[in-house]
LOPAMAR-521930 format. One line per field, with one value per residue: residue number from 0; residue in one letter; x negated, y negated, z of N, C-alpha, C, CB in turn. Coordinates in Angstrom, 2 decimals. Glycine has a CB too. Example, Ala and Ser with C-alpha at 12.3 -4.5 7.8 and 13.67 -1.06 7.14 Angstrom:
<recs>
n [0 / 1] $
res [a / s] $
n.xx [-13.19 / -12.85] $
n.yy [5.69 / 2.25] $
n.zz [7.80 / 7.08] $
ca.xx [-12.30 / -13.67] $
ca.yy [4.50 / 1.06] $
ca.zz [7.80 / 7.14] $
c.xx [-13.20 / -12.90] $
c.yy [3.30 / -0.03] $
c.zz [7.80 / 7.87] $
cb.xx [-11.31 / -14.08] $
cb.yy [4.47 / 0.60] $
cb.zz [9.05 / 5.72] $
</recs>
This chain:
<recs>
n [0 / 1 / 2 / 3 / 4 / 5 / 6 / 7 / 8 / 9 / 10 / 11 / 12 / 13 / 14 / 15 / 16 / 17 / 18 / 19 / 20 / 21 / 22 / 23 / 24 / 25 / 26 / 27 / 28 / 29 / 30 / 31 / 32 / 33 / 34 / 35 / 36 / 37 / 38 / 39 / 40 / 41 / 42 / 43 / 44 / 45 / 46 / 47 / 48 / 49 / 50 / 51 / 52 / 53 / 54 / 55 / 56 / 57 / 58 / 59 / 60 / 61 / 62 / 63 / 64 / 65 / 66 / 67 / 68 / 69 / 70 / 71 / 72 / 73 / 74 / 75 / 76 / 77 / 78 / 79 / 80 / 81 / 82 / 83 / 84 / 85 / 86 / 87 / 88 / 89 / 90 / 91 / 92 / 93 / 94 / 95 / 96 / 97 / 98 / 99 / 100 / 101 / 102 / 103 / 104 / 105 / 106 / 107 / 108 / 109 / 110 / 111 / 112 / 113 / 114 / 115 / 116 / 117 / 118 / 119 / 120 / 121 / 122 / 123 / 124 / 125 / 126 / 127] $
res [m / a / q / l / k / i / r / f / v / n / f / e / r / s / i / a / l / e / e / y / t / q / k / h / i / e / g / l / m / r / r / l / d / r / r / p / g / q / t / k / s / i / e / v / q / f / r / l / d / a / r / a / p / l / g / t / l / k / n / s / e / v / m / i / s / y / r / y / p / g / v / k / k / i / l / h / v / k / k / t / g / a / d / l / r / k / v / l / n / d / a / i / h / a / a / e / t / v / i / q / r / e / s / e / k / s / e / g / g / r / r / t / l / g / k / s / k / h / l / v / r / s / l / r / q / v / k / e] $
n.xx [-4.50 / -2.43 / -2.38 / 0.20 / 1.14 / 3.35 / 4.31 / 5.85 / 6.59 / 7.36 / 9.85 / 11.77 / 10.84 / 12.38 / 13.99 / 15.67 / 14.94 / 12.28 / 12.56 / 13.90 / 11.92 / 9.85 / 11.12 / 11.50 / 8.96 / 7.60 / 7.13 / 5.19 / 3.14 / 2.65 / 1.60 / -0.78 / -2.02 / -2.67 / -4.94 / -8.42 / -10.91 / -12.02 / -10.61 / -7.18 / -4.87 / -1.79 / -0.19 / 2.69 / 4.22 / 6.62 / 7.97 / 9.50 / 10.64 / 9.52 / 10.46 / 13.06 / 16.54 / 17.91 / 19.21 / 19.32 / 18.18 / 16.81 / 14.21 / 12.74 / 10.00 / 8.14 / 5.20 / 3.02 / 0.13 / -2.66 / -5.25 / -6.86 / -8.21 / -11.24 / -11.01 / -12.49 / -11.52 / -8.92 / -5.61 / -2.79 / 0.71 / 3.30 / 6.55 / 9.51 / 12.69 / 16.21 / 17.44 / 16.02 / 15.75 / 16.22 / 14.16 / 11.99 / 12.24 / 11.79 / 9.13 / 7.87 / 8.25 / 6.78 / 4.25 / 3.80 / 3.57 / 1.22 / -0.61 / -0.51 / -1.60 / -4.19 / -5.22 / -5.24 / -7.14 / -9.46 / -9.57 / -9.89 / -12.44 / -13.96 / -13.54 / -14.97 / -17.47 / -17.74 / -15.92 / -12.76 / -9.61 / -7.31 / -8.38 / -9.27 / -6.83 / -5.72 / -7.57 / -7.14 / -4.58 / -5.08 / -6.68 / -4.88] $
n.yy [25.92 / 23.43 / 22.62 / 22.41 / 20.56 / 20.04 / 17.78 / 16.95 / 14.24 / 13.11 / 14.36 / 17.44 / 20.26 / 20.73 / 23.09 / 22.84 / 20.30 / 20.81 / 22.69 / 21.08 / 19.17 / 20.77 / 21.56 / 19.11 / 18.08 / 19.57 / 18.73 / 16.75 / 18.31 / 20.02 / 18.18 / 17.51 / 20.01 / 20.30 / 18.82 / 19.21 / 20.33 / 20.03 / 21.29 / 20.61 / 18.79 / 18.11 / 16.20 / 15.79 / 13.64 / 13.23 / 10.76 / 9.57 / 6.66 / 6.39 / 4.70 / 4.14 / 4.55 / 7.75 / 9.79 / 7.88 / 6.80 / 4.54 / 3.56 / 5.45 / 7.11 / 8.07 / 9.51 / 10.19 / 11.83 / 12.46 / 14.24 / 13.47 / 14.82 / 13.59 / 11.13 / 9.56 / 8.78 / 9.48 / 9.23 / 7.31 / 7.03 / 5.21 / 4.99 / 3.50 / 3.78 / 4.51 / 6.93 / 9.99 / 11.74 / 10.11 / 8.29 / 10.02 / 10.73 / 8.19 / 7.81 / 9.90 / 9.09 / 6.71 / 7.77 / 9.21 / 7.07 / 5.86 / 7.91 / 8.02 / 5.49 / 5.76 / 7.84 / 6.61 / 4.67 / 6.27 / 7.32 / 4.95 / 4.23 / 6.19 / 5.42 / 3.06 / 4.07 / 4.70 / 6.52 / 7.25 / 6.36 / 7.58 / 9.83 / 11.23 / 11.87 / 13.52 / 15.60 / 16.60 / 17.67 / 19.72 / 21.42 / 22.31] $
n.zz [-8.16 / -6.73 / -3.28 / -0.86 / 1.91 / 4.56 / 6.95 / 10.05 / 12.03 / 15.20 / 15.22 / 15.00 / 12.97 / 9.82 / 8.01 / 5.77 / 4.79 / 4.17 / 2.05 / 0.20 / -0.26 / -1.39 / -3.72 / -5.10 / -5.38 / -7.15 / -9.83 / -9.53 / -8.49 / -10.66 / -12.45 / -11.18 / -11.24 / -13.91 / -14.28 / -14.60 / -12.25 / -8.81 / -5.69 / -5.28 / -3.40 / -1.72 / 0.67 / 2.51 / 4.66 / 7.07 / 9.06 / 11.95 / 13.65 / 16.86 / 18.78 / 18.19 / 19.02 / 19.97 / 17.39 / 15.40 / 12.22 / 11.35 / 10.80 / 9.18 / 7.63 / 4.78 / 3.75 / 1.17 / 0.59 / -1.44 / -3.05 / -5.88 / -8.80 / -10.09 / -8.93 / -6.26 / -3.73 / -1.29 / -2.23 / -1.23 / -0.77 / 0.55 / 1.78 / 3.16 / 4.85 / 5.46 / 4.68 / 4.45 / 2.25 / -0.01 / 0.34 / 0.06 / -2.68 / -3.82 / -3.02 / -4.41 / -7.08 / -7.02 / -6.50 / -8.85 / -10.62 / -9.66 / -10.12 / -12.91 / -13.50 / -12.38 / -13.96 / -16.44 / -15.94 / -15.68 / -18.26 / -19.62 / -18.75 / -20.00 / -22.58 / -22.81 / -23.00 / -25.60 / -26.53 / -27.87 / -26.47 / -27.43 / -28.59 / -26.33 / -25.13 / -27.11 / -27.10 / -24.55 / -24.81 / -26.59 / -25.07 / -23.14] $
ca.xx [-3.17 / -2.42 / -1.86 / 1.20 / 1.32 / 4.46 / 4.21 / 6.94 / 6.10 / 8.40 / 11.10 / 11.60 / 10.72 / 13.66 / 13.85 / 16.36 / 14.12 / 11.10 / 12.96 / 14.19 / 10.62 / 9.17 / 11.83 / 11.35 / 7.56 / 7.02 / 6.64 / 3.93 / 2.15 / 2.28 / 0.74 / -2.11 / -2.60 / -3.18 / -6.25 / -9.52 / -11.69 / -12.04 / -9.36 / -6.18 / -3.95 / -0.77 / 0.38 / 3.89 / 4.42 / 7.87 / 7.78 / 10.60 / 10.21 / 9.70 / 11.14 / 14.47 / 17.42 / 18.15 / 20.30 / 19.25 / 17.09 / 16.59 / 12.85 / 12.07 / 8.90 / 7.57 / 3.90 / 2.45 / -1.32 / -3.13 / -6.60 / -6.70 / -9.50 / -11.84 / -10.92 / -13.21 / -10.78 / -7.59 / -4.60 / -1.64 / 1.92 / 4.13 / 7.85 / 10.34 / 14.12 / 17.06 / 17.73 / 14.75 / 15.73 / 16.07 / 12.81 / 11.08 / 12.30 / 11.11 / 7.69 / 7.41 / 8.17 / 5.64 / 3.03 / 3.61 / 3.08 / -0.18 / -1.40 / -0.61 / -2.54 / -5.54 / -5.68 / -5.55 / -8.43 / -10.54 / -9.64 / -10.45 / -13.88 / -14.56 / -13.44 / -16.07 / -18.69 / -17.73 / -14.93 / -11.43 / -8.59 / -6.42 / -9.11 / -9.27 / -5.50 / -5.52 / -8.39 / -6.49 / -3.45 / -5.63 / -7.16 / -3.73] $
ca.yy [25.43 / 22.42 / 23.05 / 21.50 / 20.56 / 19.19 / 17.50 / 16.21 / 13.49 / 12.58 / 15.13 / 18.87 / 20.74 / 21.01 / 24.03 / 22.27 / 19.20 / 21.43 / 23.25 / 19.94 / 18.58 / 21.67 / 21.53 / 17.84 / 17.71 / 20.49 / 17.99 / 16.11 / 19.38 / 20.45 / 17.14 / 17.67 / 21.28 / 20.17 / 18.17 / 20.09 / 19.81 / 20.70 / 21.57 / 19.56 / 18.99 / 17.09 / 16.25 / 14.97 / 13.43 / 12.56 / 10.16 / 8.75 / 5.68 / 6.94 / 3.72 / 4.05 / 5.39 / 9.08 / 9.89 / 6.85 / 6.96 / 3.23 / 3.34 / 6.67 / 6.83 / 9.20 / 9.19 / 11.24 / 11.68 / 13.49 / 14.15 / 13.56 / 15.11 / 12.47 / 9.94 / 9.94 / 8.54 / 10.09 / 8.23 / 7.34 / 6.30 / 5.18 / 4.35 / 3.53 / 3.63 / 5.24 / 8.27 / 10.65 / 12.32 / 9.01 / 7.76 / 11.00 / 10.56 / 6.94 / 8.03 / 10.76 / 8.25 / 5.80 / 8.57 / 9.49 / 5.83 / 5.68 / 8.93 / 7.56 / 4.36 / 6.25 / 8.62 / 5.65 / 4.06 / 7.20 / 7.37 / 3.66 / 4.30 / 7.00 / 4.67 / 2.10 / 4.80 / 4.98 / 7.52 / 6.67 / 6.80 / 8.50 / 11.08 / 11.92 / 12.43 / 14.63 / 16.70 / 17.18 / 18.46 / 20.91 / 22.30 / 22.88] $
ca.zz [-7.85 / -5.67 / -1.99 / -0.32 / 3.36 / 4.99 / 8.38 / 10.66 / 13.18 / 16.09 / 15.18 / 14.77 / 11.59 / 9.19 / 6.89 / 4.60 / 4.27 / 3.56 / 0.76 / -0.67 / -0.61 / -2.31 / -5.01 / -5.79 / -5.57 / -8.13 / -10.99 / -9.13 / -8.35 / -12.01 / -13.02 / -10.56 / -11.68 / -15.27 / -14.25 / -14.21 / -11.13 / -7.52 / -5.00 / -5.28 / -2.28 / -1.48 / 2.02 / 2.68 / 6.09 / 7.45 / 10.38 / 12.49 / 14.64 / 18.20 / 19.63 / 17.82 / 19.84 / 19.42 / 16.41 / 14.36 / 11.26 / 10.76 / 10.34 / 8.77 / 6.71 / 4.06 / 3.19 / 0.33 / 0.42 / -2.34 / -3.60 / -7.34 / -9.44 / -10.80 / -8.09 / -5.05 / -2.49 / -1.14 / -2.56 / -0.33 / -1.13 / 1.75 / 1.59 / 4.36 / 4.65 / 6.40 / 4.17 / 4.17 / 0.90 / -0.96 / 0.53 / -0.54 / -4.13 / -4.14 / -2.84 / -5.51 / -8.28 / -6.84 / -6.63 / -10.28 / -11.22 / -9.26 / -10.84 / -14.30 / -13.52 / -12.13 / -15.10 / -17.50 / -15.59 / -16.02 / -19.72 / -20.04 / -18.51 / -21.07 / -23.83 / -22.86 / -23.35 / -27.02 / -26.87 / -28.04 / -25.52 / -28.13 / -28.77 / -25.06 / -24.94 / -28.04 / -26.62 / -23.37 / -25.28 / -27.21 / -24.00 / -22.43] $
c.xx [-3.24 / -1.79 / -0.90 / 1.28 / 2.45 / 4.36 / 5.40 / 6.40 / 7.30 / 9.77 / 10.79 / 11.54 / 12.10 / 13.44 / 14.49 / 15.54 / 12.85 / 11.43 / 13.25 / 12.88 / 9.90 / 9.81 / 11.52 / 9.89 / 6.87 / 6.45 / 5.31 / 2.82 / 1.71 / 1.34 / -0.68 / -2.79 / -3.19 / -4.58 / -7.33 / -10.23 / -11.50 / -10.64 / -8.44 / -5.22 / -3.00 / -0.27 / 1.56 / 4.15 / 5.71 / 7.68 / 9.02 / 10.03 / 10.53 / 10.46 / 12.62 / 15.30 / 17.65 / 19.34 / 20.27 / 18.03 / 16.77 / 15.21 / 12.14 / 11.06 / 8.44 / 6.25 / 3.40 / 0.97 / -1.79 / -4.54 / -6.47 / -8.06 / -9.98 / -11.78 / -11.50 / -12.40 / -9.46 / -6.56 / -3.39 / -0.50 / 2.83 / 5.41 / 8.65 / 11.81 / 14.89 / 17.31 / 16.43 / 14.68 / 15.54 / 14.66 / 11.78 / 11.07 / 11.60 / 9.59 / 7.12 / 7.27 / 7.00 / 4.32 / 2.75 / 3.09 / 1.61 / -1.07 / -1.57 / -1.64 / -3.97 / -6.07 / -6.01 / -6.86 / -9.58 / -10.69 / -10.23 / -11.95 / -14.58 / -14.55 / -14.59 / -17.40 / -18.71 / -16.72 / -13.56 / -10.47 / -7.65 / -7.08 / -9.10 / -7.90 / -5.28 / -6.37 / -7.76 / -5.33 / -3.94 / -6.07 / -6.01 / -3.09] $
c.yy [24.47 / 23.00 / 21.98 / 21.68 / 19.60 / 19.03 / 16.68 / 15.54 / 12.89 / 13.23 / 16.56 / 19.19 / 21.12 / 21.90 / 23.45 / 21.15 / 19.74 / 21.98 / 22.15 / 19.31 / 19.46 / 21.63 / 20.25 / 17.45 / 18.61 / 19.77 / 17.32 / 17.15 / 19.90 / 19.46 / 17.24 / 18.94 / 21.19 / 19.58 / 19.17 / 19.50 / 20.61 / 20.86 / 20.36 / 19.82 / 17.80 / 17.29 / 15.29 / 14.87 / 12.64 / 12.04 / 9.34 / 7.81 / 6.21 / 5.98 / 3.58 / 4.94 / 6.73 / 9.06 / 8.83 / 7.08 / 5.63 / 3.10 / 4.64 / 6.33 / 8.13 / 8.74 / 10.40 / 10.91 / 12.79 / 13.18 / 14.44 / 13.80 / 13.92 / 11.17 / 10.31 / 9.77 / 9.32 / 8.99 / 8.42 / 6.53 / 6.37 / 4.40 / 4.48 / 3.33 / 4.46 / 6.68 / 8.94 / 11.21 / 11.24 / 8.43 / 8.71 / 10.86 / 9.28 / 7.11 / 8.90 / 9.94 / 7.28 / 6.54 / 8.90 / 8.26 / 5.61 / 6.68 / 8.52 / 6.44 / 4.84 / 7.06 / 7.69 / 4.94 / 4.97 / 7.32 / 6.07 / 3.62 / 5.12 / 6.25 / 3.67 / 2.77 / 5.20 / 6.01 / 6.86 / 7.23 / 7.81 / 9.84 / 11.89 / 12.57 / 13.62 / 15.84 / 17.39 / 18.08 / 19.76 / 21.91 / 22.98 / 23.88] $
c.zz [-6.68 / -4.40 / -1.49 / 1.18 / 3.68 / 6.49 / 8.82 / 11.92 / 13.91 / 15.89 / 14.77 / 13.28 / 11.06 / 7.97 / 5.63 / 3.97 / 3.62 / 2.17 / -0.25 / -1.16 / -1.63 / -3.69 / -5.79 / -6.04 / -6.60 / -9.34 / -10.71 / -9.01 / -9.72 / -12.67 / -12.46 / -11.05 / -13.08 / -15.31 / -13.86 / -13.00 / -9.87 / -6.93 / -5.00 / -4.13 / -2.17 / -0.06 / 2.08 / 4.17 / 6.30 / 8.86 / 10.74 / 13.53 / 16.03 / 19.11 / 19.32 / 18.73 / 19.16 / 18.46 / 15.34 / 13.48 / 10.59 / 10.13 / 10.00 / 7.67 / 6.06 / 3.47 / 2.42 / 0.16 / -0.51 / -2.80 / -5.08 / -7.98 / -10.26 / -10.03 / -6.73 / -3.77 / -2.48 / -1.36 / -1.65 / -0.93 / 0.09 / 1.45 / 2.88 / 3.98 / 5.63 / 5.97 / 3.74 / 2.75 / -0.16 / -0.87 / -0.08 / -2.06 / -4.57 / -4.04 / -3.96 / -6.79 / -8.20 / -7.00 / -8.09 / -11.01 / -10.91 / -9.99 / -12.29 / -14.42 / -13.33 / -13.31 / -16.28 / -17.21 / -15.98 / -17.53 / -20.25 / -19.83 / -19.57 / -22.38 / -23.94 / -23.17 / -24.82 / -27.45 / -26.93 / -27.00 / -26.16 / -28.33 / -27.48 / -24.81 / -25.87 / -27.62 / -25.43 / -23.80 / -25.92 / -26.15 / -23.27 / -23.30] $
cb.xx [-2.21 / -1.65 / -3.01 / 2.57 / -0.01 / 5.85 / 2.88 / 8.16 / 5.09 / 8.53 / 12.12 / 12.74 / 9.75 / 14.39 / 14.49 / 17.75 / 13.77 / 10.56 / 14.20 / 15.05 / 9.75 / 9.19 / 13.35 / 12.02 / 6.81 / 8.08 / 7.67 / 4.10 / 2.71 / 3.53 / 1.32 / -1.99 / -1.55 / -2.25 / -6.25 / -10.52 / -11.32 / -12.93 / -9.63 / -5.42 / -4.72 / 0.41 / -0.69 / 5.13 / 3.20 / 9.10 / 6.51 / 11.72 / 10.90 / 8.34 / 10.47 / 14.68 / 18.76 / 18.41 / 21.59 / 19.21 / 17.44 / 16.78 / 12.06 / 13.09 / 7.73 / 8.55 / 2.89 / 3.18 / -2.07 / -2.20 / -7.60 / -6.05 / -9.38 / -11.16 / -9.43 / -14.46 / -10.51 / -7.41 / -4.20 / -2.02 / 2.62 / 3.36 / 8.63 / 9.89 / 14.50 / 18.38 / 18.74 / 14.51 / 17.03 / 17.12 / 12.52 / 11.51 / 13.75 / 11.59 / 7.42 / 8.39 / 9.49 / 5.71 / 3.14 / 4.93 / 3.91 / -0.33 / -0.70 / 0.77 / -2.18 / -5.55 / -4.62 / -4.42 / -8.48 / -10.28 / -8.24 / -9.79 / -14.16 / -13.82 / -12.08 / -16.16 / -18.82 / -19.07 / -14.94 / -10.91 / -7.80 / -5.98 / -10.54 / -9.63 / -4.42 / -5.87 / -9.78 / -5.98 / -2.60 / -6.80 / -8.01 / -2.72] $
cb.yy [26.61 / 21.16 / 23.31 / 21.74 / 20.16 / 19.80 / 16.76 / 17.14 / 12.37 / 11.11 / 14.49 / 19.65 / 21.96 / 19.70 / 25.40 / 21.74 / 18.21 / 22.56 / 24.15 / 18.88 / 18.39 / 23.10 / 21.65 / 16.76 / 17.78 / 21.49 / 16.95 / 15.35 / 20.54 / 20.64 / 15.74 / 17.69 / 22.37 / 19.30 / 16.98 / 20.29 / 18.39 / 19.94 / 22.03 / 19.50 / 19.19 / 17.18 / 15.89 / 15.57 / 12.68 / 13.54 / 9.27 / 9.65 / 4.29 / 7.27 / 2.36 / 4.44 / 4.69 / 10.09 / 9.84 / 5.44 / 8.03 / 2.16 / 2.59 / 7.74 / 6.13 / 9.75 / 8.78 / 11.35 / 11.74 / 13.62 / 15.16 / 12.27 / 16.35 / 12.30 / 9.42 / 9.13 / 7.04 / 10.77 / 8.32 / 6.81 / 6.90 / 4.53 / 4.99 / 2.45 / 4.01 / 4.53 / 8.21 / 11.76 / 13.10 / 7.91 / 7.54 / 12.44 / 10.55 / 5.81 / 8.69 / 11.94 / 7.48 / 5.13 / 9.88 / 9.95 / 4.64 / 5.83 / 10.33 / 7.08 / 3.33 / 7.11 / 9.67 / 4.64 / 3.74 / 8.58 / 7.61 / 2.52 / 4.89 / 8.32 / 3.94 / 1.35 / 6.04 / 5.40 / 8.70 / 6.94 / 5.59 / 7.91 / 10.80 / 10.96 / 11.36 / 14.21 / 16.19 / 16.06 / 17.66 / 20.54 / 21.52 / 21.81] $
cb.zz [-7.54 / -6.13 / -0.97 / -0.97 / 4.11 / 4.57 / 8.71 / 10.99 / 12.74 / 15.88 / 14.20 / 15.43 / 11.51 / 8.80 / 7.24 / 5.01 / 5.40 / 4.46 / 0.93 / 0.08 / 0.64 / -1.76 / -4.78 / -5.00 / -4.23 / -8.59 / -11.42 / -7.80 / -7.50 / -12.87 / -12.75 / -9.03 / -11.64 / -16.10 / -13.27 / -15.38 / -10.87 / -6.55 / -3.56 / -6.65 / -0.96 / -2.53 / 3.10 / 1.92 / 6.73 / 7.35 / 10.40 / 13.11 / 14.40 / 18.82 / 19.50 / 16.33 / 20.11 / 20.54 / 17.11 / 15.00 / 10.20 / 11.81 / 11.39 / 8.27 / 7.44 / 2.95 / 4.31 / -1.05 / 1.80 / -3.52 / -2.89 / -7.91 / -10.33 / -12.11 / -7.97 / -4.95 / -2.32 / 0.28 / -4.05 / 1.08 / -2.43 / 2.95 / 0.39 / 5.37 / 3.23 / 6.54 / 2.98 / 5.17 / 0.63 / -0.69 / 2.04 / -0.14 / -4.61 / -3.20 / -1.48 / -5.73 / -8.49 / -5.46 / -5.82 / -10.92 / -10.74 / -7.73 / -10.75 / -14.81 / -12.44 / -10.87 / -15.52 / -17.65 / -14.08 / -15.39 / -20.33 / -19.28 / -17.15 / -21.21 / -23.93 / -21.55 / -22.48 / -27.45 / -25.86 / -29.45 / -24.98 / -29.48 / -29.22 / -23.90 / -25.19 / -29.48 / -26.25 / -22.43 / -26.27 / -28.13 / -23.00 / -22.00] $
</recs>
């Protein structure tokens, strides 16, 4: 099962924001859990601009970092905006797009070795 870490930078931990994050990141975690391989982890980091006046969220940032099985590097998605919840949703959608692209790359690599991309997808469905 994928591990989830939530970090808050430049502001206090928010229980409501943690629960919102856990609820909305479940789909991304399920997608990672389907992939065979070593430990999978997702880190969500909320960061506020330390130079902004107190009470303003002009430059809030959400960064999702995850280790994806079959990809050697840690992948990062970073989004900025004023509303942390909206920015989190945008980052989750961007992460899903990157995961889709990376999985297609790995399937494309297998296809060049003589295996059909469609065959790999059908085999994956059979294993699940």
